[in-house]
N, C-alpha and C positions, 0 to 999 in steps of 0.2 A: 461669545467669543468672536463671532463674525463682525459684530459692531466694534469690538476692541481691535480686531485686526485691521479693519478698513479705516476707521476714524481715529484710532488711538484712544488713550485713556482720558476722554474728555471730562469725566466725572471725578477724576483723581481718586479712583477706588483702589489704586495700587501705589499710592504715594507714601506709604509708611516706610520706616527705616528697614533695611534688609541687609544682613551680614552673612548670607549663606556662602559667599565665596571666600570668606575669611578676611580679616583686616577691616579697615574703614575705607569707604568709598565716598565719592561725591553723591549729592542728592540725585543728580540726573542719572548717574550710572546705576544707583540703587533702584530708581524708578524703572529704568529700562530693563534691568534684570528681573524685577518682579513681573512686569508685563510679559516679557519673553517666556518666563517660567509658566505663567498662566496660559499663554498661547500654546506652549509645548504640551502641557497637560491636556488641553482641549484637543490638540492634534492627535495625541496618543489615543484618547478616548474615541475619536472619530475614525481611527484605523489608518492614519497616515503612516508613511515610513520616513526615515531620517532624510534621504535625499529630497523628498517632496517638501519637507519642512524647510530645509536650507534654501531650496529654490524659491519658495514663496517669500521667505524673509529677505533674501539677498537680491533676487531678480524682480520681485513684484513691486508695484507702485504703492504699496500699502503703508499707512502712517506708522503702524506698530513696528515695522522693520527699518525705520529711519536710523536708529542708533546702530544697528548691525551694518547697514550700508555705509554709515560714516566711519565705523571701525574698519571696514574693508578698504575704504578710500585712504585712511591714514596709515594702516599697518599691513594691508594686504589681505588677500582672500583666505590664506591659511589661518591667520589669527581670528578673523571673523568666523570662519567655519568651526574652529576649535571652541570659541565662545558659545556658539549655538549648540555645539555638540555637548558641552557641559550642561546646558539648560535641558537638552533632550534627554540625556542620561538621568539627570535628577528627576525629571518628570516621569520617566518610565519607572524608576524606583518607587516614586511616590504612588503611582497608580497601582503598582503591584502590591504595595503594602496597605492600600486602602480598599476596604470592601466596596465593590461597585454596586450602585443602586440599579439593578436590572429589572426588578419587579416591584409591584405595589407593596408587597410584604417587606421588601428590603427598605423601602422608604419609611414605612411605619416603624420598623425596628430602629432606623436612624433617628426618627422623630422622637421615639421613646427615650433614646439615649440623650438627645438634646433636651427634652423635658426634664430628665433626671438631673442634668447639670444645671439647668435654670433653677430648679427647686432647691439645689444645694448651694446656690450662690447667695451671699449676703447682699440684698438690695436695700441699702441704707438710705434714710432720708425720705422726704416727700417725693422728690423727683425719682429716686430709685424705686419706690413702690409703684409710682405711676408707670415707669418703664416695665416693671414686672407685669402689671395689668396689660400693657400693650403687647408684650410677648405672649402672654397667655391667650389673649384674643386672637392673635395671628396664628398660634399653634393650633387652635381649634379650627380656624379657616383652612389651614394647610392640611389638617387631618381629613377634612371633607373633600378637598380638592385632590389629594393624593400627590402633592408636589410641593417643593419649597417655594415655587412661584405661586402667587395668589393675587387676587384683585379685590380691592376694598377702597372705599372712599373715606375721607377723614370724618365725615358726619356719621357714617355707619360704624366706623371704628370707635368714635367717641361714645356712641350709644352702647356698643358692646362693652367698653371699658367703664361706663358709668361716670363720664367726666365731660367737660366742655370741649368744643372743637379746638379751641386755642390750646388747651392742655394736651390734647392728642397730637396736635401739630408740633408742639415743643418736644414732646416725647419722641416723635419720629425723627426730629433733627438730632437729638442726643443718640438715638440708636444708629442713625446714619454715621455720625461722627465716631461711634464706637465700633463701626464695621460689623455690627450684628444685623444690619438691614441694608438693602440696596433697592433703590427706586429704578425700575426698568423703563417706565414711561409715565407721562402725566395724565393718562386716561383719555377718554373721549366724551362727547356731549351726553352719551347715554350710559357709560360705564366708568367705574372708578379707576384710579391709577393702579398699575401693576407693580408689585413688590416682590422681593425675594429674601427670605430668611437665610442667614449665613451662619453655619455652625463653624465658628473659627477654631474651636479646640478639638483635637482628635479624640477618639474614644478612650485612648490610654492616658489622657491628661488628667491631672488631679482635679477633683471637684472644688477644691478650696481656692477659689478666685473671688476677688472682691470688686465691688463697684464703689470706689472711694468717693467721699463727699468733696464737693468743690468748695471754693471760698465763700459762696453766698449762703444765706440762711436756708436750711432745708437740704442743701447739697445739690450737686448736679452730677449725673452719672458720667463718669469718664471712661467707661468700658472696663472689661476685665483685664486690668494691667498690673495688678499686684497680687501676689500669692501669699496666703496665710496658712500656717501649719495646722491650725485647728479652729474652725469657725463654728461648727455644729449647726449651721444654717440648714433647715429642713422644713418644708411645708408641702401641703397637698395642693397642687395647682388646679386639679379638677374641681375641687371644692371651691377654690377661688373663682374659677371660671363660671361656676353655677350661681355664685352669689354677688359678684362684683357689680353687676348692672342694676341691682336692686336699690331702691330709695334709702334703705337703712344704711347703706355703705357709701352714701354721698359724702361730700367733703365736710359738712357740718354735722354729720351723723357719726356713725362708728368710724367712717373713713377707711383709708387703706391700711392703717395700723391695726384697727379692729378686725379687718378682713384677714390680715396676716396672723393675728392671734388665733382666730378660729381655724384658719388653714393649718397652722402649726399643731393645734390640738387635734384636728382631724387626722393628721398624719401620725401623731403619737399622743394619745390621751394620758393625762396624769403627769403634768410637768410642774416644776417649781417656778417661782418668779424669775430666778436666774436662768434656768433652762429656757423659758419662754423668751427671755430677752435675747438669747443667742439664736434659737431656732426661728424666731420671727424677725430677726435683724432689726430690733427697735431698742430705744433707750429704756433704761430701767423705769424712769418716771412715766414714760409713755405706756409701758406694759402695765404698771400699777394703775394708771388712770383708766385704760381700756378694760382691764379685768374688773375694776369697780363698776363700770357701766354694764358689762355683761352679767355680773352678779346681780345687780339691781333689776335687770330684765329677766332673770331666771334662766339664762342661757348657759351659765357656768356655775359649777358647784365648787366650794372650797373645803377641802378636808386636810387639816394639818397644814403642811407646806405645799401640798399638791393641788393643782386646779384640774377639774374634770369638766368635760362637756355634759350638759343635760342629755337625757336619752334621745330627745327629738330636737336638739338645738339646731342642727343643720337644716331642719325644715321650718325653723322660725318659731317653734313652740317651746316655751320655757317650762321649768318645773318649780313648784313652790318650795322655797327654802327659808331659813331664818333671815337671810338678807333680802328676800323677795317674797313678800306675802301675796303679791298680785302679779304673777308672771304674764308675759306677753303670749298671745295665741297665734300670731302669724308675723311674717316680716312686714306686712302692711301696718299692723299695730305698732311694731317696733319703730317704723319710720314716723308714725304719728306721734309717738311719745318723744322722739328725738327732734321733731319739728322739720323733717325733711320729706314728708309725704308729698307726692306729686312732682318731685323733681324730675324723674325720668319722663313723665308725660309732658311736662312743660318743655323739656329739652327736645323731645320728639316733635311736638307741635311747632316749635321754633324752627327746627331743621326742615320740617315739611313746608312751612311757610316760605323759607328760603328756596327750596326746590321749586315750589309752584311759581314763585316770583321769577326765578331763572327761566323756567319753561315758558312763561308768558312773555318775557322779554325776547326769548329766542323766536317765538312765533311772530311777535310784532316786527322784529327786525327782518325776518324772512319775508313776511308780507310786504314790508316796505321795499325791500330789494326786488321782489318780484314785480311789484307795481311800477317801480322805476324802469325795469327792463321791458315790460310789456307796453306801457303807455307813456312814452317820453313826453315831456312838456313841450308845447309848441314854441318856436322862436318868438321872442317879443316883437320882432319887426314884421311878422306875418299878420295880416288883417283877418280876424275871424269873420265868417260869412254874415252873421247877424248884425255886424257893424257896418256893412257895405251895401249901398243902394245900387240899383241896376246901372246907373250912369257913372258909378265909381265914387260918389260922394260918401263921406263918413257920416253916419247917423247914430243917434242915441237909441238903442233898441227899446228902452223903456218908454220914451216919449215920442220917438219918430222924428225928432228935430235934427236938422242938418248941423254938423259941427264945421263951422267955417274954416277954411284953409287946410283941411286934412282930407287927403284922397287916398284911394287904393290904386296902385300902379298895375300894369298888365301882368307883372309877375306875382301879384298878390301881396306886396309889401306896402307899408305905409309910406307916403310921401307928403311933404308940406308944399302947398301951392302958394 
């Protein structure tokens, strides 16, 4: 909030449409209203009173108050004060209606509600499943840190998600565009970037929100912008968090759709193909293909129309069935059969090589800068002592021969005679 007040909305985090005042407004007025409401909410939480808020916005030199000051210049102080008063009253009502996060227990309760909404959201397409992995990894980090703010680099995030760094970067951009994630800084030479998860939907909002597919193949997450009356999406994110970094769930293995099928069955065992299609948010053909893989690995049993997990399927151990006479004994064996064994190790080695190269370059550049500061190169016109004889003649230090026509002046610089 301090950065927003002093510098304004540099990251365009509040540039979405806003019709809270009724009617249609210009883009600039909508943006200014969203920024002012956010600052008013922060001021209420910080314990400010209304006169202090009005004084800071109208009399201070801060960028976020520019619209209010322009309004005061055009229409007078009373109109500007009334505009800020509406923002202040709305912020107070919002804060009173929202459960404040005052303790660590409050945060974990809010995180559990956020996790529940994420699990009941249909994440469709390859991009949607990747974004789900991203949010699951970040929820685990936030759970340990005890705050929506967290620090993670793209390489560490990619290893947690079980994907490449480029895939993690593209997923971050989609979540930033969907306003589910905000980047607080770019990190430092020794730490990753700081991020903040954003719970956009209040606790009373329906869980039935979608992430619609874009025009490209596989889809692109556009954020929870459309509501559906009955989606039946439901999976166990903790199971997905425990399994998604394994080689068996790499892109050419079971993949994100196979992970979604296992997570959906872990949440509710014994589902039909149609039910799995809805709960895992995948196409019917994808569900059929993934269930076929899991049956031949011994991880899923088929009884009538229902599919069940094997007793130890989540540990990677299959059970012998009529579809699988030779079940897998571990997730490592599963990855070997699918041809994705060693993917995570190769990714980790590649990232470690990049980190070591970066550290080496930083040390080399630091030594180069330090050497340039400590021992500056001599001026080319200054004569080195080993090239000058006692009488001032220039000599070749290797042979001792005199160089005709070249002398050292009294100030130590070369001159031609």
